[in-house]
Structures are given as C-alpha cells and as structure tokens.
C-alpha distance (Angstrom), angle and dihedral (degrees) to the residues before:
residue distance angle dihedral
M1 . . .
A2 3.84 . .
A3 3.84 101.7 .
I4 3.78 113.6 170.6
A5 3.89 115.4 -130.3
D6 3.79 115.2 -116.9
S7 3.84 100.9 -130.9
S8 3.91 91.6 -152.5
E9 3.69 96.5 58.5
G10 3.85 106.0 15.4
K11 3.72 91.4 -126.2
P12 3.78 128.9 121.9
S13 3.90 113.4 -91.9
S14 3.75 114.5 -112.3
N15 3.91 89.9 -144.1
P16 3.77 104.7 108.8
T17 3.80 113.4 -128.4
K18 3.87 122.8 -132.8
S19 3.79 87.2 -101.0
D20 3.70 91.6 55.2
R21 3.69 93.5 49.7
V22 3.90 91.9 48.5
S23 3.82 88.6 49.5
D24 3.76 91.4 50.1
K25 3.80 93.4 49.8
L26 3.80 89.9 46.1
A27 3.89 92.7 49.5
Q28 3.89 88.2 49.3
G29 3.73 92.6 49.0
I30 3.83 92.6 49.3
S31 3.79 90.8 45.4
C32 3.81 92.4 49.6
M33 3.76 91.3 48.5
L34 3.80 96.9 46.0
G35 3.81 88.5 44.1
S36 3.72 93.8 57.2
V37 3.78 92.4 44.7
I38 3.90 90.5 49.6
R39 3.74 92.0 46.5
N40 3.78 90.1 49.4
F41 3.77 91.6 49.8
D42 3.82 92.3 45.8
L43 3.81 89.3 52.1
T44 3.79 90.4 50.2
A45 3.84 95.5 44.9
D46 3.95 87.4 48.1
N47 3.74 90.0 54.0
A48 3.78 92.7 48.4
V49 3.79 91.0 49.4
R50 3.90 92.1 49.7
S51 3.89 88.1 46.2
Q52 3.82 91.4 51.5
D53 3.73 93.5 46.1
H54 3.90 89.0 51.5
L55 3.84 89.7 47.2
L56 3.77 92.0 50.6
L57 3.79 90.3 50.4
S58 3.70 92.3 50.3
L59 3.85 91.7 46.8
D60 3.90 90.3 50.3
R61 3.87 88.0 50.4
V62 3.86 91.8 47.6
T63 3.85 89.6 45.9
R64 3.75 93.0 52.6
E65 3.73 91.9 49.7
L66 3.86 92.7 49.5
D67 3.82 89.0 48.2
Q68 3.89 88.3 54.6
L69 3.80 89.8 43.9
L70 3.84 89.5 50.7
E71 3.78 90.6 51.1
D72 3.83 90.1 52.1
A73 3.81 99.7 42.8
P74 3.79 116.6 5.3
L75 3.77 101.0 -157.4
P76 3.86 121.5 169.5
F77 3.83 91.4 -130.0
I78 3.77 91.5 53.2
M79 3.74 92.6 45.9
Q80 3.95 91.2 53.4
H81 3.89 88.2 54.6
A82 3.74 93.1 44.7
A83 3.81 91.0 54.3
K84 3.86 91.4 47.1
I85 3.79 90.2 51.3
S86 3.74 92.5 46.5
S87 3.82 89.0 52.1
V88 3.82 92.5 49.9
R89 3.76 90.3 47.2
K90 3.93 88.7 53.0
R91 3.80 90.0 51.1
V92 3.74 95.0 47.0
S93 3.74 90.8 49.2
S94 3.80 91.3 52.7
L95 3.79 91.3 46.5
N96 3.62 90.3 49.0
L97 3.82 93.7 54.1
L98 3.86 88.2 47.6
L99 3.89 91.4 52.6
K100 3.78 89.6 51.3
S101 3.61 92.1 50.2
I102 3.81 92.4 50.2
Q103 3.77 89.8 48.5
C104 3.77 93.5 53.0
R105 3.89 89.0 48.6
I106 3.84 89.1 51.7
D107 3.67 91.6 48.1
K108 3.81 92.3 53.2
I109 3.84 91.0 49.1
D110 3.73 91.6 48.4
E111 3.78 89.8 49.8
M112 3.80 90.0 49.3
L113 3.75 94.8 49.8
S114 3.91 91.6 45.0
T115 3.85 89.0 52.2
S116 3.72 93.6 45.4
L117 3.76 94.5 45.1
S118 3.78 93.4 48.4
H119 3.83 90.9 46.6
D120 3.91 89.7 49.9
M121 3.78 91.8 46.5
Q122 3.93 89.6 50.0
S123 3.85 91.7 49.3
W124 3.85 92.3 50.2
S125 3.84 92.6 54.0
C-alpha cells in the first residue's frame, strides 16, 4: 500500500501507516461478514441436500411399494398415481443432482476466497 521509504537503506519501511491499518481492518471486517454469510449459506445448502436425499429415499420406498401393489392388483387408479410418483421421483433426483453440483461450486468458490484472503493477509503483514 503506502509504505514509506527508509532513506538510509532505500527499502520500504515495515511500520504500517494509518491507511494500511484501516485497510487491514476493512479487509478483516469484509472477510468476517462474507465468512458468516458463506457459512450460513453452506449450512442451508447442506440441509437442503440432506432433505432432498431423505425425500429421494422416501420416494424410492413408496415407488417400490406401489410397484408391489400394482403386481398384486393392477387398477387404473393406482397406475395413474404410480406414474405421478415416478415422475416426482425423477424430478427430485434431478434437483438433488443440481443441488449437489451447486454446493460443490460454492465450496470451490469458498476455498478460492479463503486461499486468496489468507494470501492477501500474509502479504500485508
């Protein structure tokens, strides 16, 4: 930033200026704020993924039960509902894959930000 040159050696002074200290505090504040937002989002996304996994398992169970019911008594009414449940199961499975992909991308962004921030903090010290 605004390092003062030491006239005796021609090297930048290691004494941080007021501007450097303000920048450091600002960077720490932004890091803290973004960190809490990202952690909150990660928690919410993890909960959504767990919920989707649970829903997918439940739909699989219901689908197996309906398949067994259809084998025992193939009624048109039951077949309609079985088709609807299978359709919902496919959509939930697709959404679950999408959520996992988004979570993976967010984790990579978080890792890049953390690495960049720790590198910047080390270069300021």
